[in-house]
N, C-alpha and C positions, 0 to 999 in steps of 0.2 A: 329159705324157709326157716328163718330164725324167729324165736319167740320174742314178743314185744311186751314191755312192762305196761304200756298204755292199753286200756281195754279197746278192743276193736268194735266196729259198728254192730257186729253180730252178737257179741257178748253183752252189749249194753241193753239189748231188748230182753224182755222177760220171755221165758220159754212158752208161756201161754200166748203172748202176742205173736211169737214166731209160729206157733201151731195154728193160730187163727189166720195168720197171713197165708200159710201153706194151704189151709182148707179153702180160703177165699180164692186163691189162684187156681187150685185144682178144680173147684166147683165152676169157676168161670171158664176154664178150659173145657170142662165137660159140657157145659151149656153151649159153648161156641162150636164144639164138634157136633153136638146134637142138632143145633139150628143149621149148621152147615150141611149135614147129611140129610136132614128132613126133606128138603125139596128134591134131592136126588132119589130118595126112597119113594116119595109120592109119585114122581115122574115115572119111575120104573114100574110101580104098581099100576099106574094109569096106562102104560104101554102094554103091560101083560093083560090087563083087563080089557 
């Protein structure tokens, strides 16, 4: 866990780009979960109805 003089890949990116990437990944994960659960929820509602 030694410190390096060369900049790492994470520190080369600007904080705004890093934040935008995190938002993009989180939103993609959110939509993936929503689209994955939607058929299950619709099927459950259809079974109950």
